[in-house]
C-alpha positions in Angstrom: -4.3 -9.0 17.5 -5.7 -6.3 19.1 -7.5 -5.0 16.1 -10.2 -2.5 16.7 -13.8 -2.8 15.4 -13.0 -0.4 12.7 -10.2 -2.3 11.5 -11.9 -5.8 11.6 -14.7 -4.4 9.3 -11.8 -2.8 7.1 -10.0 -6.2 6.7 -13.4 -7.4 5.9 -13.8 -4.6 3.2 -10.3 -5.2 1.9 -11.0 -9.2 1.3 -14.0 -8.2 -0.8 -11.2 -5.8 -2.6 -9.0 -8.5 -3.4 -11.8 -10.6 -4.8 -13.2 -7.8 -6.7 -9.7 -6.6 -8.0 -8.8 -10.3 -9.8 -12.3 -9.6 -12.3 -11.0 -8.8 -15.8 -11.8 -5.9 -16.3 -10.7 -4.5 -13.5 -7.1 -5.9 -14.1 -7.7 -4.5 -17.5 -8.2 -1.2 -16.1 -5.1 -1.4 -13.6 -2.8 -2.7 -16.2 -3.9 0.5 -18.3 -3.3 3.1 -15.2 -0.4 1.3 -13.1 1.1 -0.7 -15.7 0.4 -3.8 -13.4 -2.0 -6.7 -13.1 -1.9 -8.3 -9.9 -5.4 -6.8 -8.7 -3.4 -4.1 -7.4 -4.7 -2.2 -3.9 -2.8 0.6 -3.7 -1.8 3.9 -5.5 1.6 2.1 -6.7 2.7 2.4 -10.3 5.2 0.3 -12.0 7.4 3.1 -12.4 7.5 4.0 -9.0 7.8 0.4 -8.0 11.0 0.3 -10.1 12.1 3.0 -7.9 11.1 1.5 -5.1 13.2 -1.9 -6.0 16.3 1.1 -6.7 16.2 2.8 -3.2 16.1 -0.5 -1.7 18.8 -2.2 -3.5 17.5 -5.6 -3.9 19.7 -8.4 -4.6 18.9 -11.9 -4.8 20.4 -12.7 -1.4 18.2 -10.2 0.7 15.0 -11.1 2.1 12.5 -8.6 1.6 8.7 -8.0 4.0 6.2 -6.4 1.8 4.0 -5.6 4.5 -0.2 -5.3 4.1 1.0 -7.0 0.8 -2.9 -7.7 -0.8 -2.8 -9.5 -3.5 0.7 -9.1 -4.1 1.9 -5.5 -5.6 4.2 -4.4 -5.5 6.1 -7.5 -3.2 5.8 -10.1 -5.9 7.2 -7.8 -8.6 9.8 -6.5 -6.8 10.9 -10.4 -6.0 10.6 -11.2 -9.5 12.8 -8.6 -10.8 15.7 -8.8 -8.0 15.7 -12.8 -7.5 15.2 -11.7 -3.6 13.2 -13.9 -1.0 9.7 -12.4 0.1 7.4 -12.9 2.8 4.1 -11.2 2.4 1.8 -10.1 5.3 -1.7 -9.0 5.4 -4.6 -9.9 7.4 -7.1 -11.1 5.0 -6.8 -14.3 3.7 -8.1 -13.9 0.3 -5.3 -11.5 -0.6 -2.9 -14.2 0.7 -4.3 -16.6 -1.2 -4.5 -15.0 -4.4 -0.8 -13.7 -3.8 0.4 -17.0 -3.5 -1.2 -18.1 -6.8 0.2 -15.8 -8.5 3.6 -16.3 -7.1 3.1 -20.2 -8.7 2.0 -18.9 -12.2 5.9 -16.4 -11.9 8.1 -19.3 -11.0 8.3 -17.5 -7.0 6.9 -19.9 -5.1 9.8 -21.2 -3.7 11.2 -18.0 -2.8 7.5 -16.9 -1.3 6.2 -17.0 1.8 3.0 -15.6 3.2 1.6 -15.1 6.7 -1.7 -13.7 7.7 -0.3 -11.3 10.8 -1.3 -7.8 12.6 1.4 -5.1 11.0 1.6 -3.7 14.5 2.8 -7.1 16.2 5.1 -8.8 13.6 6.0 -12.9 14.5 9.6 -12.7 13.3 12.9 -12.8 15.4 14.7 -9.6 15.2 17.0 -8.8 12.4 15.3 -11.0 10.0 14.7 -8.8 7.0 17.3 -6.9 4.9 14.3 -4.9 3.5 11.1 -3.7 4.1 8.3 -2.4 1.8 4.6 -1.1 2.5 2.7 0.7 0.1 -0.4 3.3 1.4 -1.3 0.7 4.5 0.3 3.3 7.4 -3.2 5.4 6.0 -5.3 1.9 6.9 -4.0 1.7 10.0 -4.9 2.8 13.6 -1.7 1.8 15.6 0.7 3.6 12.8 3.5 4.1 15.7 3.6 0.4 16.6 3.6 -0.7 13.1 6.9 1.3 12.5 8.5 0.0 15.5 7.8 -3.3 14.9 8.9 -2.8 11.4 12.5 -1.4 13.3 12.7 -4.5 15.6 12.7 -7.1 12.6 15.2 -4.9 10.1 19.1 -5.8 9.8 21.7 -3.5 10.8 22.2 -1.3 7.2 18.6 -2.4 6.0 16.2 -0.2 4.4 12.6 0.5 4.3 10.5 2.2 1.8 6.9 3.1 2.1 4.2 5.3 0.5 1.8 6.6 2.5 -1.7 9.2 2.1 -1.1 11.7 4.5 -3.2 15.3 5.6 -1.2 17.9 4.4 0.6 20.4 7.1 -1.2 23.8 8.4 -4.6 23.2 7.8 -7.5 24.7 9.8 -9.6 22.3 11.6 -12.2 22.7 9.4 -9.6 21.6 6.5 -8.2 18.9 8.5 -12.0 17.3 9.3 -12.7 17.9 5.2 -9.3 15.8 4.6 -10.4 13.3 6.6 -13.8 12.9 5.0 -12.2 12.4 1.6 -9.7 10.3 2.6 -8.6 6.6 3.7 -10.3 5.6 7.0 -7.4 6.0 9.3 -5.6 9.0 7.2 -5.3 11.3 10.4 -2.0 11.0 12.2 -1.2 12.7 15.7 2.2 13.6 14.1 3.8 13.6 10.7 5.6 10.1 9.4 9.1 11.7 9.5 8.7 12.2 13.6 7.2 9.1 13.9 10.1 7.6 12.0 12.7 9.3 14.4 10.7 8.5 17.6 10.8 4.9 16.4 14.4 4.5 15.6 14.7 5.0 12.0 16.7 7.9 10.1 15.1 9.1 6.7 17.4 9.1 4.3 15.1 10.2 1.2 11.5 12.1 1.4 9.4 12.6 -1.8 6.2 14.1 -2.4 4.3 12.0 -5.2 0.9 13.9 -4.6 0.9 14.9 -8.3 1.4 11.4 -9.5 -1.3 10.2 -7.1 -3.8 13.1 -9.1 -3.0 12.1 -12.3 -3.9 8.7 -11.5 -6.9 9.7 -10.1 -8.0 11.6 -13.3 -6.9 8.5 -15.4 -9.2 5.9 -13.4 -12.2 8.7 -13.3 -11.7 8.6 -17.4 -11.2 4.8 -18.1 -13.9 3.8 -15.6 -16.4 6.0 -17.4 -15.5 4.6 -20.8 -15.8 0.7 -19.5 -19.3 1.9 -17.8 -21.3 -0.6 -19.1 -18.6 -3.4 -18.4 -18.4 -2.4 -15.0 -22.2 -2.2 -14.2 -22.1 -6.0 -15.7 -19.9 -7.2 -13.3 -19.8 -5.2 -10.2 -23.3 -3.7 -10.1 -24.2 0.1 -10.2 -23.1 0.7 -6.3 -20.1 -1.1 -7.4 -19.4 1.2 -9.7 -20.7 4.8 -8.0 -18.2 3.6 -5.1 -15.6 3.8 -7.1 -15.9 6.7 -9.0 -16.7 8.2 -5.2 -13.1 6.9 -4.1 -11.3 8.5 -7.1 -13.4 11.8 -7.2 -13.1 12.2 -3.4 -9.2 11.5 -3.5 -8.9 13.9 -6.3 -10.9 16.6 -4.6 -8.6 16.4 -1.3 -5.6 16.7 -3.9 -6.4 19.5 -5.6 -7.8 21.6 -2.6 -4.4 20.8 -0.9 -6.0 18.5 1.7 -4.3 15.5 1.1 -0.6 14.5 -0.1 0.9 11.4 -1.1 4.8 10.4 0.4 7.2 8.1 -0.3 9.9 7.6 3.0 13.2 5.9 2.6 14.5 5.3 6.3 17.4 2.6 7.3 17.7 2.1 11.8 19.7 4.0 13.7 
């Protein structure tokens, strides 16, 4: 795996986030805001997960890949709703372990596989999957083109990929781009917008949606509920952990309100 040092550091950071996500108070907040209780690590709400299932037209005989699956949201939820088989792929073992435990609790263990792998070097045969989903991972990866190309290699003809991503808004000044990078995910910057990257890696965009306002609403809810649950959060994750959460929500909300960042959804099929 040719991960950069920054990607390795991020892998370790996400491993800790996945563990923290299983704390009762964190799961309670997640359920209140997102409608899920997996220890979610993306901005995907339950309503959006239901829409992803519809866009993918998942059936019980389908094979679904959830890339950057974390602790299993929304992949395991999609498998439970549709009855499809699912492969969970991520790098932190912590998240995959939590996801497999959840799959057993949900009775999905016979239709679930988990694999630690690099998103840009997927170890699958060509045309292995009917559907692929990933939630807000391209903005956490340096090798975006390679990841989209790897996904293209393993999708079956007529299959579909749905993903969400936090992206820098277009037509910004150099100063505004710097501010967007400062307030966004670690690898939010992309050399090209995602519609062009998809086109160049063998995908055809079938649908595009701007989810920015919904993301802003989620940030506002998280800031409010974290404040209401401050004492419980301080007792479980400490002052530094609490301040880091507040900074994450506040930075994202600032960037959205100043039209520096947006959250996007793409539905694509192989050319």
